[in-house]
C-alpha positions as CSV (number, residue, x, y, z in Angstrom):
1,M,12.2,-17.0,1.5
2,S,8.8,-15.2,1.4
3,R,6.0,-16.1,-0.9
4,F,6.6,-12.9,-2.7
5,D,10.2,-14.0,-3.5
6,S,9.0,-17.4,-4.6
7,A,6.5,-15.8,-7.0
8,V,9.3,-13.6,-8.4
9,Q,11.6,-16.5,-8.9
10,W,8.9,-18.4,-10.7
11,A,8.1,-15.4,-12.9
12,K,11.8,-15.0,-13.8
13,A,12.2,-18.7,-14.6
14,H,9.2,-18.5,-17.0
15,G,10.3,-15.6,-19.2
16,D,9.9,-12.7,-16.8
17,V,6.1,-13.1,-16.5
18,P,4.6,-9.8,-15.1
19,L,3.1,-10.4,-11.6
20,L,-0.1,-8.9,-10.2
21,L,-1.2,-9.3,-6.6
22,G,-4.8,-9.4,-7.6
23,E,-6.6,-8.3,-4.5
24,F,-5.7,-7.8,-0.8
25,H,-7.5,-6.0,2.0
26,A,-7.9,-5.8,5.8
27,I,-11.4,-5.9,7.2
28,K,-12.8,-2.8,8.9
29,Y,-13.6,-4.8,12.0
30,A,-9.9,-5.2,12.8
31,E,-8.1,-2.6,14.9
32,Q,-7.1,0.3,12.7
33,A,-3.4,0.3,13.6
34,S,-3.2,-3.4,12.6
35,R,-5.0,-2.7,9.3
36,I,-2.6,0.1,8.5
37,R,0.5,-2.1,9.3
38,W,-0.8,-5.0,7.2
39,I,-1.9,-2.9,4.2
40,T,1.3,-0.9,4.2
41,Y,3.4,-4.1,4.5
42,I,1.7,-5.9,1.7
43,A,1.8,-3.0,-0.7
44,R,5.4,-2.0,-0.1
45,E,6.7,-5.6,-0.2
46,A,5.0,-6.2,-3.5
47,E,6.3,-2.9,-4.9
48,R,9.8,-3.6,-3.7
49,R,9.8,-6.7,-5.9
50,G,8.1,-5.1,-8.9
51,I,4.8,-6.7,-8.3
52,A,1.7,-4.7,-9.2
53,W,-1.2,-4.8,-6.8
54,S,-4.8,-3.9,-6.4
55,Y,-6.7,-3.2,-3.2
56,W,-10.0,-5.1,-2.9
57,G,-13.3,-3.6,-2.1
58,F,-13.1,0.1,-3.0
59,C,-16.7,0.7,-1.6
60,S,-17.3,-2.6,0.2
61,D,-18.8,-2.6,3.7
62,E,-16.1,-5.1,4.7
63,A,-12.9,-3.4,3.6
64,G,-13.7,-0.4,1.5
65,I,-11.8,2.9,1.6
66,Y,-14.6,5.0,0.2
67,D,-18.1,5.4,1.5
68,E,-20.3,6.4,-1.4
69,T,-23.3,7.2,0.8
70,S,-21.4,9.9,2.8
71,D,-18.9,10.7,0.1
72,T,-16.0,10.2,2.5
73,W,-12.6,8.5,2.2
74,E,-10.9,6.4,4.9
75,T,-7.8,8.6,4.6
76,D,-5.6,6.5,6.9
77,I,-5.9,3.6,4.5
78,V,-5.6,5.8,1.4
79,H,-2.3,7.1,2.7
80,C,-0.8,3.7,3.3
81,L,-1.8,2.6,-0.2
82,M,-0.5,5.8,-1.8
83,P,2.2,7.3,0.4
84,G,2.6,11.0,-0.2
85,E,-1.1,11.6,-1.2
């Protein structure tokens, strides 16, 4: 059983408590293909179980997806967070 499944079981046992995966990210220093796989996996697995999520570090140097200095998006990461965008 995954930790996602354990959290869902707990939430159901305690009155269908809504779940939020508060923050997750993958640092920019990691290989891009690995970042994409990890971010996609976490977002989709949470969604599959009805768990809301938020990506950490919108503009952070470490994991951000938007560079406010150059007004550019890290589109590979945006697409794995929001497929179809």
